[in-house]
The first five atom37 places (N, CA, C, CB, O) and aatype in JSON, in Angstrom:
{
  "aatype": [12, 19, 13, 11, 1, 15, 14, 2, 19, 7, 3, 16, 9, 17, 15, 17, 7, 15, 16, 10, 11, 11, 7, 4, 1, 16, 18, 15, 14, 1, 13, 12, 13, 7, 16, 3, 8, 0, 2, 2, 16, 7, 16, 6, 10, 15, 11, 9, 1, 1, 19, 4, 10, 16, 14, 6, 6, 5, 15, 0, 13, 13, 6, 16, 16, 0, 9, 6, 19, 13, 19, 10, 0, 10, 7, 16, 3],
  "atom_mask": [
    [1, 1, 1, 1, 1],
    [1, 1, 1, 1, 1],
    [1, 1, 1, 1, 1],
    [1, 1, 1, 1, 1],
    [1, 1, 1, 1, 1],
    [1, 1, 1, 1, 1],
    [1, 1, 1, 1, 1],
    [1, 1, 1, 1, 1],
    [1, 1, 1, 1, 1],
    [1, 1, 1, 0, 1],
    [1, 1, 1, 1, 1],
    [1, 1, 1, 1, 1],
    [1, 1, 1, 1, 1],
    [1, 1, 1, 1, 1],
    [1, 1, 1, 1, 1],
    [1, 1, 1, 1, 1],
    [1, 1, 1, 0, 1],
    [1, 1, 1, 1, 1],
    [1, 1, 1, 1, 1],
    [1, 1, 1, 1, 1],
    [1, 1, 1, 1, 1],
    [1, 1, 1, 1, 1],
    [1, 1, 1, 0, 1],
    [1, 1, 1, 1, 1],
    [1, 1, 1, 1, 1],
    [1, 1, 1, 1, 1],
    [1, 1, 1, 1, 1],
    [1, 1, 1, 1, 1],
    [1, 1, 1, 1, 1],
    [1, 1, 1, 1, 1],
    [1, 1, 1, 1, 1],
    [1, 1, 1, 1, 1],
    [1, 1, 1, 1, 1],
    [1, 1, 1, 0, 1],
    [1, 1, 1, 1, 1],
    [1, 1, 1, 1, 1],
    [1, 1, 1, 1, 1],
    [1, 1, 1, 1, 1],
    [1, 1, 1, 1, 1],
    [1, 1, 1, 1, 1],
    [1, 1, 1, 1, 1],
    [1, 1, 1, 0, 1],
    [1, 1, 1, 1, 1],
    [1, 1, 1, 1, 1],
    [1, 1, 1, 1, 1],
    [1, 1, 1, 1, 1],
    [1, 1, 1, 1, 1],
    [1, 1, 1, 1, 1],
    [1, 1, 1, 1, 1],
    [1, 1, 1, 1, 1],
    [1, 1, 1, 1, 1],
    [1, 1, 1, 1, 1],
    [1, 1, 1, 1, 1],
    [1, 1, 1, 1, 1],
    [1, 1, 1, 1, 1],
    [1, 1, 1, 1, 1],
    [1, 1, 1, 1, 1],
    [1, 1, 1, 1, 1],
    [1, 1, 1, 1, 1],
    [1, 1, 1, 1, 1],
    [1, 1, 1, 1, 1],
    [1, 1, 1, 1, 1],
    [1, 1, 1, 1, 1],
    [1, 1, 1, 1, 1],
    [1, 1, 1, 1, 1],
    [1, 1, 1, 1, 1],
    [1, 1, 1, 1, 1],
    [1, 1, 1, 1, 1],
    [1, 1, 1, 1, 1],
    [1, 1, 1, 1, 1],
    [1, 1, 1, 1, 1],
    [1, 1, 1, 1, 1],
    [1, 1, 1, 1, 1],
    [1, 1, 1, 1, 1],
    [1, 1, 1, 0, 1],
    [1, 1, 1, 1, 1],
    [1, 1, 1, 1, 1]
  ],
  "atom_positions": [
    [[-7.11, -9.68, 8.59], [-8.5, -9.64, 8.99], [-9.33, -8.82, 8.02], [-8.61, -9.07, 10.39], [-10.43, -9.24, 7.63]],
    [[-8.82, -7.66, 7.61], [-9.57, -6.81, 6.69], [-9.78, -7.51, 5.35], [-8.85, -5.47, 6.48], [-10.88, -7.48, 4.8]],
    [[-8.72, -8.14, 4.82], [-8.84, -8.81, 3.53], [-9.81, -9.98, 3.56], [-7.49, -9.28, 3.07], [-10.45, -10.29, 2.55]],
    [[-9.93, -10.64, 4.68], [-10.87, -11.75, 4.79], [-12.31, -11.27, 4.65], [-10.68, -12.47, 6.12], [-13.16, -11.98, 4.11]],
    [[-12.59, -10.08, 5.15], [-13.95, -9.54, 5.09], [-14.21, -8.73, 3.83], [-14.21, -8.68, 6.31], [-15.32, -8.74, 3.31]],
    [[-13.2, -8.05, 3.35], [-13.35, -7.21, 2.16], [-12.08, -7.34, 1.34], [-13.62, -5.72, 2.55], [-11.12, -6.62, 1.58]],
    [[-12.07, -8.24, 0.37], [-10.84, -8.57, -0.34], [-10.23, -7.45, -1.17], [-11.1, -9.71, -1.2], [-9.14, -7.62, -1.7]],
    [[-10.89, -6.34, -1.31], [-10.34, -5.24, -2.1], [-9.76, -4.12, -1.26], [-11.39, -4.69, -3.0], [-9.39, -3.08, -1.8]],
    [[-9.69, -4.3, 0.05], [-9.26, -3.23, 0.94], [-8.04, -3.65, 1.73], [-10.39, -2.83, 1.88], [-7.99, -4.76, 2.27]],
    [[-7.07, -2.77, 1.8], [-5.9, -3.01, 2.63], [-5.53, -1.74, 3.35], [0.0, 0.0, 0.0], [-5.37, -0.69, 2.72]],
    [[-5.39, -1.8, 4.64], [-5.07, -0.63, 5.44], [-3.69, -0.82, 6.05], [-6.13, -0.39, 6.55], [-3.43, -1.81, 6.73]],
    [[-2.81, 0.12, 5.8], [-1.43, 0.0, 6.29], [-1.17, 0.84, 7.53], [-0.46, 0.39, 5.21], [-0.11, 0.72, 8.15]],
    [[-2.1, 1.68, 7.9], [-1.87, 2.62, 8.99], [-1.69, 1.89, 10.32], [-3.03, 3.62, 9.09], [-2.54, 1.09, 10.72]],
    [[-0.6, 2.16, 10.97], [-0.23, 1.59, 12.26], [-0.11, 0.06, 12.24], [-1.24, 2.0, 13.3], [-0.24, -0.6, 13.27]],
    [[0.14, -0.48, 11.06], [0.41, -1.92, 10.94], [1.9, -2.15, 11.14], [-0.07, -2.48, 9.56], [2.71, -1.31, 10.77]],
    [[2.25, -3.28, 11.7], [3.66, -3.65, 11.81], [4.21, -3.87, 10.42], [3.84, -4.92, 12.69], [3.48, -4.32, 9.53]],
    [[5.48, -3.57, 10.2], [6.11, -3.79, 8.91], [6.04, -5.24, 8.48], [0.0, 0.0, 0.0], [5.77, -5.53, 7.32]],
    [[6.27, -6.15, 9.42], [6.23, -7.58, 9.09], [4.82, -8.01, 8.68], [6.71, -8.41, 10.28], [4.66, -8.86, 7.8]],
    [[3.8, -7.44, 9.31], [2.42, -7.75, 8.95], [2.11, -7.22, 7.56], [1.44, -7.15, 9.98], [1.43, -7.87, 6.77]],
    [[2.6, -6.05, 7.28], [2.42, -5.43, 5.98], [3.04, -6.27, 4.87], [3.02, -4.03, 5.98], [2.41, -6.52, 3.84]],
    [[4.26, -6.72, 5.1], [4.96, -7.54, 4.11], [4.22, -8.86, 3.9], [6.41, -7.81, 4.56], [4.03, -9.28, 2.76]],
    [[3.82, -9.5, 4.97], [3.11, -10.78, 4.87], [1.78, -10.58, 4.13], [2.86, -11.38, 6.28], [1.43, -11.38, 3.27]],
    [[1.07, -9.53, 4.45], [-0.2, -9.25, 3.77], [-0.01, -9.0, 2.29], [0.0, 0.0, 0.0], [-0.8, -9.45, 1.47]],
    [[1.03, -8.27, 1.97], [1.32, -7.98, 0.57], [1.64, -9.26, -0.19], [2.49, -6.99, 0.46], [1.19, -9.44, -1.32]],
    [[2.41, -10.14, 0.42], [2.79, -11.4, -0.23], [1.63, -12.38, -0.29], [3.97, -12.03, 0.49], [1.5, -13.14, -1.25]],
    [[0.79, -12.38, 0.72], [-0.33, -13.32, 0.79], [-1.49, -12.89, -0.12], [-0.82, -13.44, 2.22], [-2.08, -13.72, -0.81]],
    [[-1.79, -11.62, -0.1], [-2.97, -11.13, -0.81], [-2.64, -10.34, -2.07], [-3.79, -10.28, 0.1], [-3.52, -9.71, -2.64]],
    [[-1.42, -10.37, -2.49], [-0.91, -9.6, -3.63], [-0.84, -8.13, -3.24], [-1.8, -9.8, -4.89], [-1.46, -7.71, -2.27]],
    [[-0.09, -7.36, -3.99], [0.06, -5.95, -3.6], [-1.18, -5.12, -3.94], [1.28, -5.35, -4.29], [-1.18, -4.36, -4.91]],
    [[-2.22, -5.29, -3.14], [-3.46, -4.52, -3.33], [-3.56, -3.39, -2.31], [-4.68, -5.44, -3.23], [-4.66, -3.01, -1.91]],
    [[-2.45, -2.88, -1.91], [-2.43, -1.81, -0.93], [-2.2, -0.48, -1.63], [-1.34, -2.06, 0.14], [-1.61, -0.42, -2.71]],
    [[-2.68, 0.59, -1.02], [-2.43, 1.92, -1.52], [-1.95, 2.77, -0.35], [-3.71, 2.54, -2.2], [-2.51, 2.69, 0.75]],
    [[-0.94, 3.57, -0.57], [-0.42, 4.4, 0.49], [-1.49, 5.35, 1.0], [0.81, 5.17, 0.02], [-2.25, 5.93, 0.22]],
    [[-1.52, 5.49, 2.29], [-2.43, 6.43, 2.92], [-2.0, 6.63, 4.36], [0.0, 0.0, 0.0], [-1.24, 5.84, 4.9]],
    [[-2.49, 7.66, 4.95], [-2.18, 7.92, 6.34], [-3.38, 8.59, 7.0], [-0.92, 8.8, 6.47], [-4.18, 9.25, 6.34]],
    [[-3.49, 8.43, 8.3], [-4.61, 9.02, 9.01], [-4.37, 10.48, 9.37], [-4.9, 8.23, 10.26], [-5.3, 11.19, 9.76]],
    [[-3.12, 10.93, 9.25], [-2.8, 12.31, 9.59], [-1.49, 12.68, 8.9], [-2.7, 12.51, 11.13], [-0.58, 11.87, 8.82]],
    [[-1.41, 13.9, 8.41], [-0.21, 14.35, 7.7], [1.07, 14.17, 8.54], [-0.35, 15.81, 7.31], [2.13, 13.9, 7.99]],
    [[0.96, 14.3, 9.84], [2.13, 14.14, 10.7], [2.69, 12.72, 10.69], [1.79, 14.53, 12.11], [3.84, 12.5, 11.07]],
    [[1.89, 11.74, 10.27], [2.33, 10.34, 10.23], [2.88, 9.92, 8.87], [1.18, 9.44, 10.61], [3.31, 8.78, 8.71]],
    [[2.87, 10.81, 7.9], [3.29, 10.46, 6.55], [4.7, 9.9, 6.51], [3.19, 11.68, 5.64], [4.94, 8.86, 5.89]],
    [[5.63, 10.56, 7.15], [7.02, 10.09, 7.14], [7.18, 8.71, 7.74], [0.0, 0.0, 0.0], [7.92, 7.88, 7.21]],
    [[6.49, 8.45, 8.83], [6.54, 7.14, 9.48], [6.0, 6.06, 8.55], [5.74, 7.16, 10.79], [6.62, 5.0, 8.41]],
    [[4.87, 6.32, 7.93], [4.27, 5.33, 7.03], [5.12, 5.1, 5.79], [2.87, 5.78, 6.62], [5.28, 3.95, 5.36]],
    [[5.68, 6.16, 5.21], [6.57, 6.01, 4.05], [7.81, 5.19, 4.42], [6.99, 7.39, 3.51], [8.2, 4.3, 3.67]],
    [[8.41, 5.49, 5.55], [9.6, 4.76, 6.0], [9.3, 3.28, 6.2], [10.14, 5.35, 7.29], [10.1, 2.43, 5.81]],
    [[8.18, 2.99, 6.8], [7.8, 1.6, 7.05], [7.71, 0.83, 5.74], [6.46, 1.53, 7.81], [8.27, -0.26, 5.63]],
    [[7.04, 1.38, 4.76], [6.88, 0.7, 3.48], [8.23, 0.5, 2.8], [5.94, 1.49, 2.56], [8.49, -0.55, 2.22]],
    [[9.09, 1.5, 2.88], [10.4, 1.41, 2.23], [11.35, 0.45, 2.93], [11.02, 2.78, 2.16], [12.29, -0.04, 2.29]],
    [[11.15, 0.17, 4.22], [12.09, -0.65, 4.99], [11.73, -2.11, 5.11], [12.23, -0.08, 6.33], [12.54, -2.88, 5.64]],
    [[10.57, -2.55, 4.67], [10.16, -3.93, 4.92], [10.59, -4.9, 3.83], [8.68, -3.99, 5.07], [10.08, -6.02, 3.77]],
    [[11.52, -4.49, 2.97], [12.1, -5.37, 1.95], [11.07, -5.85, 0.93], [12.75, -6.56, 2.6], [11.07, -7.01, 0.54]],
    [[10.21, -4.95, 0.51], [9.28, -5.28, -0.56], [10.01, -5.17, -1.89], [8.04, -4.35, -0.53], [10.99, -4.43, -2.01]],
    [[9.54, -5.89, -2.88], [10.14, -5.79, -4.21], [9.81, -4.41, -4.79], [9.63, -6.93, -5.15], [8.89, -3.74, -4.31]],
    [[10.53, -3.99, -5.82], [10.19, -2.72, -6.46], [8.74, -2.69, -6.97], [11.14, -2.45, -7.62], [8.08, -1.65, -6.91]],
    [[8.25, -3.82, -7.46], [6.87, -3.88, -7.95], [5.87, -3.72, -6.8], [6.61, -5.22, -8.67], [4.85, -3.05, -6.95]],
    [[6.18, -4.33, -5.66], [5.3, -4.2, -4.5], [5.28, -2.76, -3.99], [5.75, -5.14, -3.37], [4.22, -2.23, -3.66]],
    [[6.46, -2.12, -3.94], [6.51, -0.72, -3.52], [5.76, 0.16, -4.51], [7.97, -0.26, -3.38], [5.06, 1.09, -4.12]],
    [[5.92, -0.13, -5.79], [5.23, 0.64, -6.82], [3.72, 0.54, -6.63], [5.62, 0.15, -8.22], [3.01, 1.52, -6.83]],
    [[3.24, -0.63, -6.25], [1.8, -0.8, -6.0], [1.34, 0.13, -4.88], [1.47, -2.26, -5.65], [0.28, 0.76, -4.99]],
    [[2.13, 0.22, -3.82], [1.78, 1.09, -2.7], [1.72, 2.55, -3.12], [2.77, 0.92, -1.56], [0.81, 3.29, -2.74]],
    [[2.7, 2.96, -3.91], [2.87, 4.37, -4.19], [2.2, 4.87, -5.46], [4.3, 4.67, -4.27], [2.0, 6.08, -5.61]],
    [[1.85, 3.98, -6.39], [1.26, 4.5, -7.62], [0.3, 3.55, -8.33], [2.33, 4.86, -8.55], [-0.82, 3.95, -8.65]],
    [[0.7, 2.31, -8.59], [-0.08, 1.41, -9.43], [-1.5, 1.21, -8.93], [0.61, 0.08, -9.53], [-2.45, 1.3, -9.71]],
    [[-1.67, 0.94, -7.65], [-3.0, 0.7, -7.1], [-3.87, 1.95, -7.25], [-2.91, 0.29, -5.62], [-5.04, 1.85, -7.61]],
    [[-3.31, 3.12, -6.97], [-4.08, 4.36, -7.1], [-4.51, 4.57, -8.55], [-3.26, 5.57, -6.62], [-5.64, 4.98, -8.81]],
    [[-3.62, 4.29, -9.47], [-3.97, 4.44, -10.89], [-5.11, 3.51, -11.25], [-2.75, 4.15, -11.78], [-6.05, 3.92, -11.94]],
    [[-5.05, 2.28, -10.78], [-6.13, 1.33, -11.07], [-7.43, 1.72, -10.39], [-5.72, -0.07, -10.63], [-8.49, 1.66, -11.0]],
    [[-7.34, 2.12, -9.14], [-8.55, 2.46, -8.39], [-9.23, 3.71, -8.94], [-8.21, 2.67, -6.91], [-10.44, 3.74, -9.11]],
    [[-8.44, 4.7, -9.22], [-8.99, 5.97, -9.67], [-9.02, 6.11, -11.19], [-8.21, 7.1, -9.08], [-9.39, 7.17, -11.71]],
    [[-8.64, 5.04, -11.9], [-8.63, 5.01, -13.35], [-7.94, 6.25, -13.92], [-10.07, 4.9, -13.88], [-8.48, 6.98, -14.75]],
    [[-6.73, 6.46, -13.44], [-5.94, 7.59, -13.92], [-5.2, 7.17, -15.18], [-4.95, 8.08, -12.83], [-4.73, 6.04, -15.29]],
    [[-5.09, 8.06, -16.11], [-4.36, 7.79, -17.34], [-3.06, 8.59, -17.29], [-5.2, 8.15, -18.61], [-3.08, 9.81, -17.14]],
    [[-1.95, 7.91, -17.42], [-0.66, 8.58, -17.43], [-0.33, 9.05, -18.85], [0.46, 7.63, -16.9], [-0.59, 8.35, -19.83]],
    [[0.22, 10.22, -18.94], [0.69, 10.72, -20.22], [-0.4, 11.25, -21.13], [0.0, 0.0, 0.0], [-0.17, 11.43, -22.33]],
    [[-1.58, 11.51, -20.59], [-2.65, 12.09, -21.4], [-3.08, 13.4, -20.8], [-3.84, 11.14, -21.51], [-2.87, 13.66, -19.62]],
    [[-3.68, 14.24, -21.63], [-4.15, 15.56, -21.14], [-5.47, 15.45, -20.44], [-4.27, 16.54, -22.29], [-6.0, 16.46, -19.98]]
  ]
}
């Protein structure tokens, strides 16, 4: 639903793992890890790691998307 209205946004918080996987495969890995509260971090990390995403898809959640969004440069001062 979110991607249909705003194609650059993906929210994983309190999403089912199967929904997350389907969204990632349907809309490409345009998700970025986030949580609504620090106490939920472990739950959200576990969900992403358990839904059988490819290493590239997991990388998008944990680093690639953030680098692209925030234009971070790796390996520079």
